[in-house]
DSSP file (Angstrom, degrees, kcal/mol; ACC not computed):
  #  RESIDUE AA STRUCTURE BP1 BP2  ACC     N-H-->O    O-->H-N    N-H-->O    O-->H-N    TCO  KAPPA ALPHA  PHI   PSI    X-CA   Y-CA   Z-CA
    1    1 A M              0   0    0      0, 0.0    24,-0.1     0, 0.0    23,-0.1   0.000 360.0 360.0 360.0 -19.4    0.0    0.0    0.0
    2    2 A S        +     0   0    0     22,-0.1     2,-0.1     2,-0.1    22,-0.0   0.525 360.0 108.3 -92.9  -4.2    2.9    2.3    0.4
    3    3 A Q        -     0   0    0      1,-0.0    22,-1.4    21,-0.0     2,-0.3  -0.441  62.5-139.2 -71.2 144.2    4.3    1.7   -3.1
    4    4 A S  E     -a   25   0A   0     20,-0.2     2,-0.3    -2,-0.1    22,-0.2  -0.811  15.7-166.8-108.1 150.9    3.9    4.5   -5.6
    5    5 A F  E     -a   26   0A   0     20,-3.4    22,-2.5    -2,-0.3    23,-0.1  -0.966  25.5-141.4-132.2 146.3    3.0    4.2   -9.2
    6    6 A D  E    S+     0   0A   0     -2,-0.3    22,-1.8     1,-0.2     2,-0.4   0.893  92.7  19.9 -70.4 -39.7    3.1    6.6  -12.1
    7    7 A Y  E     -a   28   0A   0     20,-0.2     2,-0.5    19,-0.1    -1,-0.2  -0.978  57.8-160.8-133.1 143.2   -0.2    5.3  -13.5
    8    8 A G  E     -a   29   0A   0     20,-2.6    22,-2.8    -2,-0.4     2,-0.5  -0.985  23.7-171.1-117.7 115.4   -3.2    3.4  -12.0
    9    9 A I  E     -a   30   0A   0     -2,-0.5     2,-0.4    20,-0.2    22,-0.2  -0.931  11.7-162.8-118.4 123.9   -5.1    1.9  -14.9
   10   10 A T  E     +a   31   0A   0     20,-2.2    22,-2.6    -2,-0.5     6,-0.1  -0.810   8.4 178.8 -98.6 145.4   -8.5    0.2  -14.6
   11   11 A V  E     +     0   0A   0     -2,-0.4    23,-2.1    20,-0.2     2,-0.2   0.625  44.5 100.7-123.7 -19.4   -9.6   -2.0  -17.5
   12   12 A R  E >> S-a   34   0A   0     21,-0.2     3,-2.4     1,-0.1     4,-0.6  -0.518  78.6-119.0 -72.7 138.0  -13.0   -3.5  -16.7
   13   13 A D  T 34 S+     0   0    0     21,-2.1     3,-0.5     1,-0.3     4,-0.1   0.844 112.2  34.6 -45.0 -47.0  -15.8   -1.6  -18.5
   14   14 A D  T >> S+     0   0    0      1,-0.2     4,-2.8    20,-0.2     3,-0.8   0.356  90.7  96.5 -94.1   7.4  -17.6   -0.6  -15.3
   15   15 A A  H <> S+     0   0    0     -3,-2.4     4,-2.4     1,-0.2    -1,-0.2   0.826  73.2  66.5 -67.3 -30.2  -14.4   -0.2  -13.2
   16   16 A G  H 3< S+     0   0    0     -4,-0.6    -1,-0.2    -3,-0.5    -2,-0.1   0.848 116.8  26.4 -58.7 -33.1  -14.4    3.6  -13.8
   17   17 A Q  H <4 S+     0   0    0     -3,-0.8    -2,-0.2    -4,-0.1    -1,-0.2   0.800 130.5  38.3 -95.9 -36.4  -17.6    3.8  -11.8
   18   18 A N  H  < S+     0   0    0     -4,-2.8    -3,-0.2     1,-0.2    -2,-0.2   0.627 122.2  36.0 -96.9 -14.4  -17.4    0.8   -9.5
   19   19 A C     <  +     0   0    0     -4,-2.4    -1,-0.2    -5,-0.3    -2,-0.1  -0.402  64.2 147.0-133.6  58.1  -13.7    0.7   -8.6
   20   20 A P        +     0   0    0      0, 0.0     2,-0.5     0, 0.0    -1,-0.1   0.666  52.8  80.8 -72.5 -13.4  -12.6    4.4   -8.3
   21   21 A H        -     0   0    0     -3,-0.1     2,-0.5     2,-0.0    -3,-0.0  -0.826  52.3-177.0-102.5 125.5  -10.0    3.8   -5.6
   22   22 A I        -     0   0    0     -2,-0.5     4,-0.1     2,-0.1   -12,-0.0  -0.983  29.4-126.5-114.2 121.8   -6.6    2.4   -6.3
   23   23 A A        +     0   0    0     -2,-0.5     2,-0.1     2,-0.1   -21,-0.1  -0.278  69.5  28.9 -68.6 153.1   -4.5    1.9   -3.2
   24   24 A G  S    S-     0   0    0    -23,-0.1     2,-0.6   -20,-0.1   -20,-0.2  -0.309 107.8 -40.3  92.8-177.7   -1.1    3.5   -2.8
   25   25 A K  E     -a    4   0A   0    -22,-1.4   -20,-3.4   -24,-0.1     2,-0.5  -0.771  61.2-177.5 -88.9 117.6    0.3    6.6   -4.3
   26   26 A V  E     -a    5   0A   0     -2,-0.6   -20,-0.2   -22,-0.2     3,-0.2  -0.972  20.1-161.6-123.1 124.0   -0.8    7.0   -7.9
   27   27 A G  E    S+     0   0A   0    -22,-2.5     2,-0.4    -2,-0.5   -20,-0.2   0.963  80.4   9.0 -66.7 -53.3    0.4    9.9  -10.1
   28   28 A K  E     -a    7   0A   0    -22,-1.8   -20,-2.6   -23,-0.1     2,-0.5  -0.995  66.2-147.7-133.6 135.0   -2.4    9.6  -12.8
   29   29 A R  E     +a    8   0A   0     -2,-0.4     2,-0.4   -22,-0.2   -20,-0.2  -0.888  22.6 179.4-103.1 129.5   -5.5    7.5  -12.8
   30   30 A V  E     -a    9   0A   0    -22,-2.8   -20,-2.2    -2,-0.5     2,-0.5  -0.979  17.9-154.3-131.4 139.7   -6.7    6.3  -16.2
   31   31 A H  E     +a   10   0A   0     -2,-0.4     2,-0.5   -22,-0.2   -20,-0.2  -0.971  15.4 171.7-115.9 122.0   -9.7    4.2  -17.2
   32   32 A I  E     -     0   0A   0    -22,-2.6     2,-0.1    -2,-0.5   -19,-0.1  -0.883  27.0-151.9-124.2  95.6   -9.4    2.2  -20.4
   33   33 A G  E     +     0   0A   0     -2,-0.5   -21,-0.2   -20,-0.1   -20,-0.1  -0.400  20.7 174.1 -83.5 145.9  -12.5    0.0  -20.4
   34   34 A F  E     -a   12   0A   0    -23,-2.1   -21,-2.1    -2,-0.1   -20,-0.2  -0.978  38.3 -99.4-138.3 149.5  -13.0   -3.4  -22.0
   35   35 A P        -     0   0    0      0, 0.0     3,-0.0     0, 0.0     0, 0.0  -0.363  42.8-105.8 -66.2 152.7  -15.9   -5.8  -21.9
   36   36 A D    >   -     0   0    0      1,-0.2     3,-1.9     2,-0.0     4,-0.1  -0.712  25.2-158.5 -81.4 111.5  -15.6   -8.7  -19.4
   37   37 A P  G >  S+     0   0    0      0, 0.0     3,-1.8     0, 0.0    14,-0.2   0.704  86.0  74.4 -66.6 -17.1  -14.9  -11.8  -21.6
   38   38 A A  G 3  S+     0   0    0      1,-0.3    -2,-0.0    12,-0.1     9,-0.0   0.689  88.8  61.3 -67.2 -16.1  -16.1  -14.0  -18.7
   39   39 A E  G <  S+     0   0    0     -3,-1.9    -1,-0.3     2,-0.0    -3,-0.0   0.399  78.3 123.6 -88.9   3.1  -19.6  -12.8  -19.6
   40   40 A A    <   -     0   0    0     -3,-1.8     2,-0.3     7,-0.1     7,-0.1  -0.329  44.9-160.5 -64.3 144.5  -19.3  -14.4  -23.1
   41   41 A T        +     0   0    0      5,-0.1     2,-0.2     6,-0.0    -2,-0.0  -0.776  40.2  56.6-121.5 168.6  -22.0  -16.9  -24.1
   42   42 A G  S    S-     0   0    0     -2,-0.3     5,-0.0     4,-0.1    -2,-0.0  -0.659  90.4 -15.9 111.5-166.7  -22.2  -19.6  -26.7
   43   43 A A  S >> S-     0   0    0     -2,-0.2     4,-2.2     1,-0.1     3,-0.6  -0.234  72.8-100.3 -69.1 163.3  -20.2  -22.6  -27.5
   44   44 A D  H 3> S+     0   0    0      1,-0.3     4,-2.6     2,-0.2     5,-0.2   0.876 123.5  52.5 -54.3 -42.2  -16.6  -22.9  -26.2
   45   45 A D  H 3> S+     0   0    0      1,-0.2     4,-1.7     2,-0.2    -1,-0.3   0.836 109.1  50.6 -67.2 -30.1  -15.1  -21.8  -29.5
   46   46 A E  H <> S+     0   0    0     -3,-0.6     4,-1.6     2,-0.2    -1,-0.2   0.889 110.9  48.3 -70.8 -39.4  -17.3  -18.7  -29.4
   47   47 A K  H  X S+     0   0    0     -4,-2.2     4,-2.3     2,-0.2    -2,-0.2   0.914 110.5  51.0 -65.7 -42.9  -16.2  -17.9  -25.9
   48   48 A I  H  X S+     0   0    0     -4,-2.6     4,-2.6     1,-0.2    -1,-0.2   0.892 106.4  55.3 -61.1 -39.5  -12.6  -18.4  -26.7
   49   49 A A  H  X S+     0   0    0     -4,-1.7     4,-2.3     1,-0.2    -1,-0.2   0.880 107.2  50.1 -61.8 -37.9  -13.0  -16.0  -29.7
   50   50 A V  H  X S+     0   0    0     -4,-1.6     4,-2.5     2,-0.2     5,-0.2   0.930 110.1  49.8 -65.7 -45.3  -14.3  -13.3  -27.3
   51   51 A F  H  X S+     0   0    0     -4,-2.3     4,-2.5     1,-0.2    -2,-0.2   0.920 112.6  47.6 -58.6 -43.8  -11.4  -13.8  -24.9
   52   52 A R  H  X S+     0   0    0     -4,-2.6     4,-2.8     2,-0.2    -1,-0.2   0.901 110.5  51.5 -65.9 -40.7   -8.9  -13.5  -27.8
   53   53 A A  H  X S+     0   0    0     -4,-2.3     4,-2.3     2,-0.2    -1,-0.2   0.919 112.1  45.8 -62.4 -43.9  -10.7  -10.4  -29.1
   54   54 A V  H  X S+     0   0    0     -4,-2.5     4,-2.7     2,-0.2    -2,-0.2   0.920 112.4  51.8 -65.3 -42.8  -10.5   -8.7  -25.7
   55   55 A C  H  X S+     0   0    0     -4,-2.5     4,-2.5    -5,-0.2    -2,-0.2   0.929 111.2  47.1 -58.5 -46.2   -6.9   -9.7  -25.3
   56   56 A D  H  X S+     0   0    0     -4,-2.8     4,-2.5     1,-0.2    -1,-0.2   0.892 112.0  50.7 -62.3 -39.9   -6.0   -8.3  -28.8
   57   57 A A  H  X S+     0   0    0     -4,-2.3     4,-2.8     2,-0.2     5,-0.2   0.907 110.2  49.4 -65.6 -41.3   -7.9   -5.1  -27.9
   58   58 A I  H  X S+     0   0    0     -4,-2.7     4,-2.7     2,-0.2     5,-0.3   0.939 111.6  49.2 -62.8 -46.5   -6.1   -4.7  -24.6
   59   59 A R  H  X S+     0   0    0     -4,-2.5     4,-2.2    -5,-0.2    -2,-0.2   0.932 113.9  45.6 -58.6 -46.9   -2.7   -5.2  -26.4
   60   60 A A  H  X S+     0   0    0     -4,-2.5     4,-2.3     2,-0.2    -2,-0.2   0.931 115.2  45.6 -64.3 -46.6   -3.6   -2.6  -29.1
   61   61 A R  H  X S+     0   0    0     -4,-2.8     4,-2.6     1,-0.2    -1,-0.2   0.894 115.2  46.5 -66.1 -39.5   -4.9    0.0  -26.6
   62   62 A F  H  X S+     0   0    0     -4,-2.7     4,-2.6    -5,-0.2    -1,-0.2   0.856 110.7  52.3 -74.1 -33.3   -2.0   -0.4  -24.2
   63   63 A T  H  X S+     0   0    0     -4,-2.2     4,-2.3    -5,-0.3    -2,-0.2   0.937 113.7  44.8 -62.2 -45.7    0.6   -0.3  -26.9
   64   64 A G  H  X S+     0   0    0     -4,-2.3     4,-2.9     2,-0.2     5,-0.3   0.905 113.2  50.1 -64.4 -42.0   -1.0    2.9  -28.2
   65   65 A F  H  X>S+     0   0    0     -4,-2.6     4,-2.2     2,-0.2     5,-1.5   0.907 111.0  49.8 -63.4 -42.2   -1.3    4.3  -24.6
   66   66 A D  I  <>S+     0   0    0     -4,-2.6     5,-3.0     3,-0.2     6,-0.3   0.933 116.5  41.1 -61.7 -46.4    2.4    3.5  -24.0
   67   67 A Q  I  <5S+     0   0    0     -4,-2.3    -2,-0.2    -5,-0.2    -1,-0.2   0.885 122.8  37.6 -72.1 -38.7    3.5    5.2  -27.2
   68   68 A S  I  <5S+     0   0    0     -4,-2.9    -2,-0.2    -5,-0.2    -1,-0.2   0.745 134.3  12.1 -87.8 -23.1    1.2    8.2  -27.1
   69   69 A T  I  X5S+     0   0    0     -4,-2.2     4,-0.9    -5,-0.3    -3,-0.2   0.769 125.0  41.0-120.0 -57.1    1.3    9.0  -23.3
   70   70 A I  I >4<S+     0   0    0     -5,-1.5     3,-0.9     1,-0.2     4,-0.4   0.950 116.9  44.9 -69.8 -49.6    3.9    7.2  -21.3
   71   71 A R  G >4<S+     0   0    0     -5,-3.0     3,-1.0     1,-0.3    -1,-0.2   0.781 105.3  63.7 -68.1 -25.3    6.9    7.4  -23.6
   72   72 A K  G 34 S+     0   0    0     -6,-0.3    -1,-0.3     1,-0.2    -2,-0.2   0.838 101.0  53.2 -63.4 -30.9    6.1   11.1  -24.3
   73   73 A G  G <<        0   0    0     -4,-0.9    -1,-0.2    -3,-0.9    -2,-0.2   0.539 360.0 360.0 -82.8  -6.4    6.8   11.7  -20.6
   74   74 A L    <         0   0    0     -3,-1.0    -1,-0.2    -4,-0.4    -2,-0.1   0.484 360.0 360.0 -81.2 360.0   10.2   10.1  -20.6
């Protein structure tokens, strides 16, 4: 709890409203929401496709965030 972070990032779609507190010292709080893939329905292959899509979206958004925001501050 005493550790400090440059960024505190929430990723669950509703985390911006339901999880506004990040413990510890946080320089900037950012919400980058994604749907919860655990809520996917359908056959196993359809659920896996949703997990992969969310994973790909997280990778793309965080790569962009790193390049456009974090690395600019270095």
